[in-house]
C-alpha positions, 0 to 999 in steps of 0.5 A: 238611627233610633227606633224610639225617641224620648223628648224630656222637658227641661224641668225634668232633669232627673227623668232625663238622666234616668232615661239616658241611663236605662236606654244607654245600650238600646237603639233609643235616643233621649233628648232634653227639650231646650225650648223656652216658654214662648215656643212651648206656650205657642204649641200648647194643646196643639195636635202637631209638634210643628206649625203648618206652613203657609199655603 
């Protein structure tokens, strides 16, 4: 399990490759965010990554 997780925008493939290279031997994971625009727009400006569940 990683100590630190990097989630990189799909519009930044060079940054993703760079971080993968730099942290290859350390306990850090680098993930490419593959979400499409509608999901990103829905959460833009939100303080939480995941929506709240109905109560």
